[in-house]
C-alpha positions as CSV (number, residue, x, y, z in Angstrom):
1,M,-31.5,-43.8,-44.7
2,V,-30.0,-43.6,-41.3
3,A,-27.2,-41.1,-40.9
4,V,-24.1,-42.7,-39.6
5,T,-22.3,-40.5,-37.1
6,E,-18.6,-40.9,-36.9
7,R,-17.2,-41.4,-33.5
8,P,-14.5,-38.9,-32.4
9,R,-11.1,-40.3,-32.9
10,A,-9.5,-41.3,-29.6
11,V,-6.5,-39.2,-28.7
12,K,-3.4,-41.2,-28.1
13,P,-1.6,-40.6,-24.8
14,V,1.5,-39.3,-26.6
15,E,-0.6,-36.8,-28.5
16,R,-2.4,-35.8,-25.3
17,R,0.9,-35.1,-23.6
18,K,2.1,-33.1,-26.6
19,Q,-1.1,-31.0,-26.6
20,S,-0.8,-30.4,-22.9
21,W,2.8,-29.4,-23.3
22,D,1.9,-27.0,-26.2
23,R,-0.7,-25.3,-24.0
24,R,1.8,-24.8,-21.2
25,L,4.4,-23.3,-23.6
26,Q,1.7,-21.0,-25.1
27,W,0.7,-19.9,-21.5
28,V,4.4,-19.2,-20.7
29,A,4.9,-17.3,-23.9
30,T,1.8,-15.2,-23.3
31,H,2.7,-14.3,-19.7
32,A,6.5,-14.1,-20.2
33,I,6.8,-10.5,-19.3
34,G,4.7,-10.8,-16.2
35,L,6.6,-13.9,-15.1
36,A,9.9,-12.1,-15.6
37,L,8.7,-9.1,-13.6
38,G,7.3,-11.3,-10.9
39,I,10.5,-13.2,-10.5
40,G,12.5,-10.0,-10.5
41,F,10.4,-8.6,-7.7
42,T,10.3,-11.8,-5.7
43,L,14.1,-12.6,-5.7
44,P,15.0,-9.7,-3.3
45,V,12.4,-10.9,-0.8
46,V,13.6,-14.5,-1.0
47,F,17.2,-13.2,-0.5
48,V,16.1,-11.3,2.7
49,L,14.3,-14.4,4.1
50,L,17.2,-16.8,3.4
51,T,19.8,-14.4,4.9
52,A,17.5,-13.9,7.9
53,V,17.9,-17.6,8.9
54,M,21.6,-17.9,8.2
55,A,24.4,-18.0,10.8
56,S,26.3,-14.7,11.3
57,D,29.5,-16.0,9.6
58,Q,27.6,-17.2,6.5
59,A,25.4,-14.1,5.9
60,M,26.5,-11.9,2.9
61,T,28.9,-14.6,1.6
62,A,28.9,-16.4,-1.8
63,S,26.7,-19.1,-0.2
64,L,23.1,-18.2,-0.9
65,W,21.4,-21.2,0.8
66,P,21.6,-21.5,4.6
67,A,24.0,-24.3,5.8
68,E,22.0,-24.3,9.0
69,W,18.6,-22.8,9.7
70,H,18.6,-20.3,12.6
71,F,15.0,-19.3,13.1
72,G,16.1,-18.0,16.5
73,N,17.4,-14.9,14.7
74,F,13.8,-13.5,14.7
75,V,13.8,-13.9,18.5
76,K,17.2,-12.2,18.9
77,V,15.9,-9.2,17.0
78,F,13.4,-8.5,19.8
79,E,16.2,-9.0,22.4
80,Q,18.4,-6.4,20.6
81,A,15.8,-3.7,20.2
82,P,12.3,-2.9,21.5
83,L,10.6,-3.6,18.2
84,L,7.2,-4.0,19.7
85,D,7.2,-0.4,20.9
86,Y,8.3,0.7,17.4
87,L,5.6,-1.5,15.9
88,V,2.9,0.3,18.0
89,N,4.3,3.7,16.9
90,S,4.1,2.6,13.2
91,L,0.6,1.2,13.6
92,T,-0.5,4.4,15.3
93,Y,1.0,6.6,12.6
94,S,-0.3,4.5,9.7
95,L,-3.8,3.8,11.0
96,L,-4.6,7.3,12.2
97,A,-3.2,8.8,9.0
98,T,-5.3,6.5,6.9
99,L,-8.4,7.3,9.0
100,G,-7.6,11.0,8.6
101,I,-7.2,10.6,4.8
102,L,-10.6,8.9,4.5
103,L,-12.4,11.4,6.7
104,S,-11.1,14.4,4.8
105,A,-10.8,13.1,1.2
106,I,-14.2,11.4,0.9
107,P,-16.3,14.6,1.4
108,A,-13.9,16.7,-0.8
109,A,-14.0,14.1,-3.6
110,Y,-17.8,13.8,-3.3
111,A,-18.1,17.6,-3.7
112,L,-15.8,17.6,-6.8
113,A,-17.5,14.6,-8.4
114,K,-21.2,14.9,-7.7
115,L,-22.0,18.5,-6.8
116,R,-22.1,21.6,-8.9
117,W,-20.8,24.8,-7.3
118,R,-19.0,28.0,-8.3
119,G,-15.2,27.5,-8.5
120,Q,-15.4,23.7,-8.7
121,N,-13.1,23.5,-11.7
122,L,-10.7,25.9,-10.2
123,F,-10.5,24.0,-7.0
124,F,-9.9,20.7,-8.9
125,M,-7.1,22.4,-10.9
126,L,-5.5,23.5,-7.6
127,T,-5.8,20.0,-6.3
128,V,-4.0,18.6,-9.3
129,A,-1.4,21.4,-8.9
130,A,-0.9,20.4,-5.3
131,M,0.0,16.9,-6.4
132,M,2.8,18.3,-8.5
133,L,4.2,20.3,-5.6
134,P,7.3,18.6,-4.1
135,P,6.8,18.1,-0.3
136,Q,10.4,19.4,0.3
137,V,9.2,22.8,-0.7
138,V,7.0,23.2,2.4
139,V,9.2,21.4,4.9
140,V,10.8,24.4,6.4
141,P,7.6,26.5,7.1
142,L,5.8,23.4,8.4
143,Y,8.7,22.4,10.6
144,D,8.9,26.0,12.0
145,L,5.1,25.9,12.7
146,W,5.3,22.6,14.6
147,V,8.3,23.8,16.6
148,R,6.4,26.9,17.6
149,L,3.4,24.8,18.6
150,G,5.7,22.5,20.7
151,F,4.8,19.2,19.0
152,T,8.1,18.2,17.6
153,G,9.6,15.0,19.0
154,S,6.2,13.2,18.6
155,L,4.1,11.7,15.8
156,V,1.5,14.6,16.0
157,P,3.1,16.6,13.1
158,L,3.0,13.5,11.0
159,I,-0.6,12.5,11.7
160,V,-2.6,15.8,11.9
161,P,-2.0,17.0,8.3
162,Y,-3.7,13.9,7.0
163,F,-6.9,15.0,8.7
164,L,-6.8,18.3,6.7
165,F,-6.0,17.6,3.0
166,D,-4.2,15.2,0.7
167,A,-4.3,16.1,-3.0
168,F,-3.6,12.6,-4.3
169,S,-6.3,10.9,-2.2
170,V,-8.9,13.5,-3.2
171,F,-8.0,13.1,-6.9
172,L,-8.1,9.3,-6.7
173,L,-11.4,9.2,-5.0
174,R,-12.9,11.8,-7.2
175,Q,-12.0,9.8,-10.3
176,F,-13.6,6.7,-8.8
177,F,-16.8,8.6,-7.7
178,L,-17.2,9.7,-11.3
179,T,-17.7,6.1,-12.4
180,I,-20.8,5.8,-10.1
181,P,-24.0,6.9,-11.9
182,R,-25.7,9.9,-10.4
183,D,-29.1,8.2,-10.6
184,Y,-28.5,6.3,-7.4
185,L,-27.9,9.6,-5.5
186,E,-31.0,11.2,-7.1
187,A,-33.1,8.3,-6.1
188,A,-31.8,8.6,-2.5
189,K,-32.6,12.3,-2.5
190,I,-36.1,11.7,-3.7
191,D,-36.6,9.3,-0.8
192,G,-35.7,12.2,1.5
193,C,-31.9,11.7,2.0
194,S,-29.7,14.8,2.5
195,E,-26.4,15.2,0.6
196,F,-24.5,13.9,3.6
197,T,-26.8,10.9,4.1
198,A,-26.7,10.0,0.4
199,M,-22.9,10.2,0.5
200,V,-22.6,8.0,3.5
201,K,-25.3,5.4,2.8
202,V,-25.3,5.2,-1.0
203,L,-22.0,6.4,-2.4
204,V,-19.5,5.1,0.2
205,P,-20.8,1.5,0.1
206,M,-20.7,1.5,-3.7
207,A,-17.2,3.0,-3.7
208,K,-15.5,0.4,-1.4
209,P,-12.9,-0.6,-4.0
210,G,-11.8,2.9,-4.5
211,I,-11.7,3.7,-0.8
212,A,-9.8,0.5,-0.2
213,A,-7.2,1.5,-2.8
214,T,-6.8,5.0,-1.3
215,A,-6.5,3.6,2.2
216,M,-3.9,1.1,0.9
217,F,-1.8,3.8,-0.7
218,C,-1.8,5.9,2.4
219,F,-1.0,2.9,4.7
220,L,1.9,1.8,2.5
221,Y,3.3,5.4,2.3
222,T,3.1,6.1,6.0
223,W,4.4,2.6,6.9
224,N,7.5,3.1,4.8
225,D,7.9,6.8,5.5
226,Y,11.4,7.6,6.7
227,F,11.9,11.3,6.1
228,G,9.0,12.5,8.1
229,P,9.8,10.6,11.3
230,L,13.5,11.5,11.0
231,L,12.5,15.2,10.7
232,Y,9.9,15.4,13.5
233,T,10.8,12.7,16.0
234,G,14.5,13.4,16.0
235,E,16.4,12.0,18.9
236,N,13.2,10.9,20.8
237,R,13.5,7.2,20.4
238,D,10.1,6.7,22.1
239,G,8.4,8.2,19.1
240,W,10.3,6.2,16.4
241,P,8.3,4.1,13.9
242,L,9.7,0.9,12.5
243,S,11.2,2.6,9.4
244,L,13.4,4.8,11.5
245,A,14.2,2.1,14.0
246,L,15.2,-0.3,11.3
247,A,17.8,2.2,10.0
248,S,19.2,2.6,13.5
249,F,19.2,-1.2,14.0
250,R,21.2,-1.6,10.8
251,G,23.7,1.0,12.0
252,M,24.1,-0.8,15.3
253,H,24.3,-4.3,13.8
254,H,25.9,-3.6,10.4
255,V,28.2,-6.7,10.8
256,E,25.4,-9.0,11.8
257,W,23.5,-9.0,8.5
258,N,21.4,-12.0,9.5
259,L,19.8,-10.0,12.3
260,T,19.4,-7.0,10.1
261,M,17.6,-9.1,7.5
262,A,15.5,-10.8,10.2
263,A,14.4,-7.3,11.3
264,T,13.7,-6.3,7.7
265,A,11.5,-9.4,7.2
266,L,9.5,-8.6,10.3
267,V,9.0,-5.0,9.1
268,M,7.8,-6.3,5.7
269,A,5.4,-8.9,7.1
270,P,2.4,-6.7,8.1
271,V,2.4,-5.0,4.7
272,I,2.5,-8.3,2.8
273,V,-0.3,-9.8,4.9
274,L,-2.4,-6.6,4.4
275,F,-1.9,-6.6,0.7
276,A,-2.7,-10.3,0.4
277,F,-6.1,-9.8,2.1
278,A,-7.0,-6.5,0.3
279,Q,-5.5,-7.4,-3.1
280,K,-8.9,-7.8,-5.0
281,S,-10.3,-4.5,-3.7
282,F,-7.1,-2.7,-4.3
283,V,-6.9,-3.9,-8.0
284,R,-10.5,-3.1,-8.6
285,G,-10.1,0.3,-7.2
286,I,-7.1,1.1,-9.4
287,T,-8.8,-0.4,-12.4
288,F,-12.1,1.6,-12.1
289,T,-10.4,4.8,-11.1
290,G,-9.1,5.4,-14.7
291,V,-12.4,4.6,-16.5
292,K,-13.7,8.2,-16.4
293,G,-11.9,11.5,-16.0
């Protein structure tokens, strides 16, 4: 006897649309919290961008949609203030601080994660304790030190400490380094590599996501830092980064909210572009950091 196979029943267009609609509703229900949070975080950015292209008399009114699109507001911002000079200061501060963080934190995290030495646990506990210490506690002695050295009024007091020690970066990298098996380092040492060579040529390439996450955290913090530049650069406008210049711009143009929002959008743009390109590495670094403690 020949087995008769039944043909699959053809799905009617109406049923197909219903199934597709059910799948969409299920996806929305599953991601409802994420969608709500995403919309909540996106709305302020949309408000800033829409206000930035409004006319001066329409900004901050009940009308949320521009009656006329004034993209020239972004050009007027550069005419009102030397934003390019402030941009150079912000990039100098953020990039050098990030470089200093990586140069100082990677060896320290490697020593805590992969080496065995006397006092290792004590040093790690002190690192965690330093993370809990409010920065305002050491502001006065540090400020007095930089005044005595004659570096106030510049970005030097903001950049140099990052080349020395940062507890959070050391902790973050140490947690990520623990997820990398020690066998790779042992194999490199058998081949004749020193500790430093094994760290640079073996561990660092394998820890790129964690390093990228640490660099991103440092860059975002220094880019948005307001208290430090306000404290150390003071009245020296030539040393102001964008965060401090934006606050001054808002004070000078508090009536022209469209120009203020245009300047805010320009300040946000580099960070958004950087995060868009480094998003995958950043998420991977944060994910693997908490795997092993």
